[in-house]
Structures are given as C-alpha cells and as structure tokens.
C-alpha positions as CSV (number, residue, x, y, z in Angstrom):
1,M,103.5,30.9,140.4
2,L,105.5,28.1,138.8
3,D,104.2,25.8,135.8
4,D,103.4,22.4,136.6
5,F,106.1,21.0,134.3
6,F,108.4,22.9,136.3
7,T,107.4,21.7,139.7
8,R,107.1,18.1,138.5
9,A,110.8,18.4,137.4
10,L,111.6,20.2,140.9
11,I,110.2,17.0,142.6
12,A,111.7,14.6,140.2
13,G,115.4,15.8,140.4
14,I,114.6,16.0,144.5
15,G,113.7,12.4,144.3
16,I,116.9,11.3,142.4
17,A,119.1,13.3,144.3
18,L,117.9,11.7,147.7
19,A,118.8,8.1,146.0
20,A,121.9,8.8,144.2
21,G,123.6,10.8,147.4
22,P,124.1,7.9,149.6
23,L,124.7,5.5,146.5
24,G,127.3,7.8,145.6
25,C,129.4,7.8,148.9
26,F,129.8,4.1,148.4
27,V,131.1,4.7,144.6
28,V,133.4,7.3,145.9
29,W,134.7,5.4,148.8
30,R,135.2,2.3,146.6
31,R,136.8,4.2,143.8
32,M,133.9,3.0,141.4
33,A,133.8,6.1,139.2
34,Y,134.7,4.3,136.2
35,F,132.2,1.4,137.0
36,G,129.0,3.9,137.6
37,D,130.3,5.6,133.9
38,T,130.3,1.8,132.4
39,M,126.6,1.2,133.9
40,A,125.3,4.7,132.3
41,H,127.1,4.0,129.0
42,S,125.0,0.7,129.1
43,A,121.7,2.9,129.8
44,L,121.4,3.6,126.0
45,L,121.8,-0.1,124.9
46,G,119.2,-0.8,127.4
47,V,116.8,1.8,125.5
48,A,117.7,0.5,122.4
49,L,116.7,-2.9,123.5
50,A,113.5,-1.7,125.3
51,L,112.3,0.0,121.7
52,L,113.1,-3.1,119.6
53,I,110.7,-5.1,121.8
54,D,108.5,-2.2,122.6
55,A,109.1,-2.2,126.3
56,A,109.6,0.6,128.8
57,P,112.7,2.2,128.5
58,A,113.6,2.2,132.1
59,L,113.0,-1.8,132.2
60,G,115.6,-2.0,129.3
61,V,117.9,0.2,131.2
62,F,117.5,-2.0,134.1
63,A,117.9,-5.5,132.6
64,V,121.1,-4.2,130.5
65,A,122.7,-2.6,133.5
66,A,122.0,-5.8,135.4
67,A,123.5,-7.8,133.1
68,I,126.5,-5.5,132.6
69,A,126.8,-5.9,136.6
70,V,126.7,-9.9,136.4
71,A,129.0,-10.1,133.5
72,L,131.6,-7.7,135.2
73,S,131.3,-10.0,138.4
74,A,132.0,-13.1,136.6
75,L,134.9,-11.8,134.3
76,Q,136.7,-11.0,137.6
77,R,136.4,-14.0,139.2
78,I,138.1,-15.8,135.8
79,G,141.0,-13.0,136.6
80,L,142.0,-12.8,133.1
81,L,141.9,-8.7,133.2
82,A,142.3,-6.1,135.6
83,A,139.1,-4.2,136.6
84,D,139.7,-1.1,134.8
85,A,140.4,-2.9,131.5
86,L,137.1,-5.2,132.0
87,L,135.2,-1.9,132.6
88,G,136.5,-0.1,129.4
89,V,135.7,-3.3,127.3
90,L,132.3,-3.4,128.6
91,A,131.5,0.4,128.7
92,H,132.2,0.9,125.2
93,A,131.0,-2.4,124.0
94,A,127.6,-1.5,125.2
95,L,127.8,2.0,123.7
96,G,128.9,0.7,120.3
97,L,126.3,-2.2,120.2
98,A,123.5,0.7,121.2
99,L,124.6,3.0,118.4
100,V,124.7,0.3,115.8
101,M,121.4,-0.9,116.9
102,V,119.7,2.6,116.8
103,A,121.5,2.9,113.0
104,L,119.5,-0.8,112.0
105,M,116.3,0.6,113.1
106,S,115.4,2.9,110.6
107,W,111.5,2.5,111.0
108,L,112.1,4.5,114.0
109,R,112.8,8.1,114.9
110,I,115.1,8.2,118.0
111,D,116.3,11.2,119.8
112,V,119.6,9.8,120.9
113,S,120.8,12.9,122.6
114,A,117.3,13.0,124.6
115,Y,118.7,9.9,126.3
116,L,122.0,10.8,126.5
117,F,121.3,14.3,128.3
118,G,117.7,13.6,129.5
119,D,115.2,16.5,129.5
120,I,114.0,16.8,133.2
121,L,111.2,19.5,132.0
122,T,108.9,16.6,130.5
123,V,108.5,14.4,133.4
124,G,105.1,13.5,133.6
125,R,103.3,12.1,137.0
126,L,103.9,8.5,136.0
127,D,107.7,9.4,135.5
128,L,107.3,10.6,139.3
129,L,105.9,7.5,140.3
130,L,108.5,5.5,139.2
131,V,111.4,7.9,140.5
132,Y,110.1,7.8,144.0
133,L,109.3,3.9,144.1
134,G,112.6,2.9,142.4
135,G,114.7,5.9,144.6
136,A,112.7,4.0,147.8
137,A,113.6,0.6,146.5
138,A,117.3,1.4,145.9
139,L,117.5,3.3,149.6
140,A,115.8,0.4,151.2
141,G,118.1,-2.2,149.8
142,L,121.2,0.1,150.5
143,L,120.1,0.3,154.1
144,K,119.7,-3.8,154.3
145,I,123.6,-4.0,153.0
146,W,124.8,-0.9,154.4
147,R,126.9,-2.7,157.3
148,R,128.2,-5.5,155.0
149,L,129.3,-3.4,152.1
150,L,130.7,-0.7,154.7
151,A,133.0,-3.4,156.0
152,D,133.8,-4.8,152.6
153,T,134.6,-1.3,151.6
154,V,136.9,-0.7,154.6
155,D,138.5,-4.1,154.9
156,P,137.3,-6.7,152.7
157,D,140.2,-9.2,154.1
158,L,138.5,-9.0,157.6
159,L,135.0,-10.0,155.8
160,R,136.2,-12.9,154.6
161,A,138.2,-13.8,157.5
162,E,134.7,-13.7,159.4
163,G,133.4,-15.9,156.8
164,V,131.4,-13.8,154.8
165,R,131.4,-13.6,150.8
166,P,131.6,-10.4,149.5
167,E,130.7,-10.9,146.1
168,P,126.8,-11.3,146.8
169,T,126.6,-7.7,148.3
170,R,129.2,-6.3,145.7
171,L,126.3,-7.6,143.3
172,A,123.5,-6.6,145.1
173,F,125.3,-3.0,145.2
174,A,125.6,-3.0,141.4
175,L,122.0,-3.9,140.9
176,L,120.8,-1.0,143.2
177,L,123.1,1.5,140.9
178,A,121.4,0.1,137.9
179,A,117.9,0.7,139.5
180,V,118.9,4.1,140.2
181,I,120.6,4.8,136.8
182,A,117.1,3.3,135.2
183,V,114.8,5.8,136.9
184,S,117.3,8.7,136.1
185,L,117.5,8.2,132.5
186,K,114.5,10.5,131.4
187,I,115.7,13.2,133.9
188,V,119.6,13.9,133.5
189,G,120.4,11.4,131.0
190,A,122.8,8.5,130.5
191,L,125.8,10.6,130.5
192,L,124.9,12.9,133.2
193,V,123.8,10.7,135.5
194,T,126.8,9.5,137.2
195,A,127.7,13.2,137.9
196,L,125.0,13.2,140.4
197,L,126.3,9.9,141.6
198,I,129.6,11.2,142.2
199,I,130.0,15.0,142.7
200,P,127.6,15.6,145.6
201,A,129.7,12.9,147.4
202,A,133.0,14.1,146.4
203,T,132.4,17.7,147.7
204,V,130.8,16.7,151.0
205,R,133.4,14.3,151.8
206,S,136.1,16.5,153.5
207,F,133.4,17.9,155.6
208,A,131.6,14.8,156.7
209,R,132.2,13.3,160.4
210,G,131.3,9.7,159.4
211,P,129.8,7.3,156.8
212,V,126.1,8.0,157.8
213,H,126.8,12.0,158.1
214,M,128.3,11.8,154.5
215,A,125.3,10.0,152.9
216,V,122.9,12.7,154.6
217,M,125.1,15.5,153.5
218,A,125.3,14.2,149.7
219,A,121.7,13.6,149.5
220,G,120.8,17.0,151.0
221,L,123.9,18.8,148.8
222,G,121.9,17.0,145.9
223,V,118.7,18.7,146.3
224,V,120.1,22.0,146.7
225,L,122.0,21.4,143.5
226,V,118.8,20.4,141.5
227,V,116.8,23.0,142.8
228,V,119.8,25.6,142.0
229,G,120.2,24.4,138.7
230,L,116.7,24.2,137.5
231,F,116.1,27.6,138.6
232,G,119.9,28.6,136.9
233,S,118.2,27.0,133.5
234,L,115.2,29.0,134.0
235,H,116.7,32.2,134.3
236,L,119.4,31.4,131.6
237,D,117.6,29.5,129.1
238,T,119.7,26.4,129.2
239,P,119.5,23.1,129.3
240,S,118.4,21.6,132.6
241,G,120.1,18.7,132.8
242,P,123.6,19.8,132.4
243,T,123.1,23.2,134.5
244,I,122.3,20.7,137.5
245,V,125.9,19.3,136.7
246,V,127.3,22.6,136.4
247,A,125.8,23.8,139.3
248,A,127.1,20.6,141.1
249,F,131.0,20.9,139.5
250,I,131.0,24.9,140.9
251,A,130.1,23.5,144.5
252,F,132.8,20.9,144.4
253,L,135.3,23.9,143.3
254,L,134.2,26.2,146.1
255,A,134.2,23.1,148.6
256,T,137.7,22.0,147.5
257,A,138.9,25.7,147.8
258,W,137.7,26.0,151.3
259,S,139.3,22.6,152.0
260,V,142.9,23.7,150.9
261,W,142.4,27.2,152.8
262,A,141.3,25.2,156.1
263,R,144.2,23.0,155.8
264,R,147.1,25.7,155.0
265,R,145.4,28.0,158.1
266,D,145.5,24.6,160.1
267,R,149.4,24.1,159.3
268,N,150.0,27.8,159.6
269,D,148.5,27.6,163.2
270,R,150.7,24.8,164.2
271,V,154.0,26.4,162.8
272,R,153.2,29.4,165.1
273,G,152.3,27.1,168.1
274,G,155.5,25.4,167.8
275,R,157.4,28.6,167.7
276,H,155.9,30.0,170.6
277,A,156.3,26.6,172.5
C-alpha cells in the first residue's frame, strides 16, 4: 500500500506530464529549448516577488514568465539583437535579480533549492487542484491555437501571405508555457521543468507518424517516466525530481540508440538490395 504523499506525488507528476508533453513538441519543433530555459529561470524571480508581496508563488511565477514573454516579443520586433542573445540577457537578468532579492529579504528564510529542484513528495490537495486546472487550461489553449501555431512552425511566410499575423499566436504559446511552468514549480522545480518539456518530445520524435501522434506519444512517455522516476527515487532514496529527469535521459539515450541502429539496418538493406538487383 502506497502512502498518501506518494500517491499525491504520482497524480501530480502525471498531470504535469500530460500538459508538458504536447507543449514540449512545439518547443522541439520550433527550436525553442533556450526559450524554455529562460522561462524557467524567470520562475525564481516570480517566487521572490510573490514572497515580497505575500502572494501565491504560482501567481508570481506566471506573472514574471508572462512579462518575460511580452518583453521578448517586443524586443524581437525592434530587431536590435538576435533571439538567442535576447534570451540570454533576459534569462540571466531574471536569475540575477531573483538571487539579489532573496539575499535582501533577510527577514525571510527561503530554501532556494526547493524552488530550483522542486519537491514532488510535498504536494498537497490544493497543489493537485492547481496542477490539473492549470494543465487543463494550457491544453485547452493549445488546442485552440494548434492549427495556427503548427502553420507558423512549418511555414511562417505562408501564414503571413494568408494575412494572418503570427505574433499573437506566438505570444499565446509563450503564455501557455508560462502557465505550465508556474504549476510545475513545486513539483520538479525551475531548473528541471524544461527537461519535462523537451526530453519526452525529443525522445519520441523519430517514432511519431505526425504532429498529433507525436504530441500524444510525448504525453504518454512523460507519464511513464514520472512513474518510473518516482518509484526509482523511492527504492534508491534519491531526490524525486532529478530522478525523473535521469529516467527521461535514459529513455532518450535508448531511443537514440534504437534510431541509429534502425537507420544503419535500413541502409544495409538498401545496399544489399542494390547488389542483388
């Protein structure tokens, strides 16, 4: 019989995986891994601001991540710097500001590592409600912008030729990422949430038959990895969040090895077929 805290951790992790998988596919397709890191780094600043004004950390994280997304969109339109340079500036500025604010708030004792790496085993019923409401809202929003976002990912010039401005859709996607990061903070932490967004999607990419199939596979794999990682941390007595990420990395390595082997086999089959012809 599993303890209540462990059952809640499983339910919470599954909820995050279901929301992060489909969003992570677009992060991978659009080559936005560094953007995800920037949003995650901004989470700590959101926590610091929330503690300063005595608000819920998730609200502060979402507010700061949304502000980062809007700022990035505005700076990209100005065109002074490339996107990767802007992301570097924003990510390190947010993290630096957060650490300075935490140091100045001497009247509060803040465990920064808890926000950086999370603690899924401390999830309560209110956290579960937040995870599933936030995750459901993010998936509903993604479903609404799916076709436009996919078209912008495949050929943004064609989207513009049809008279559709891509900027609102891109901003909406960034806000959806902000929402998932906000509800994931307590579970896997600011530094590890990006791994749940990217690694499952990257792992299944070679096996997917289309965008929808890849989104479903990424969500399913994320659920499996959460379960494996949590039971692994229970038996190995290791931190839960990092163990989930390690499980995801092992799955990625296995999938990559299989893809390499399958390609070599197909190449050898074609060579042998050509010789017999």
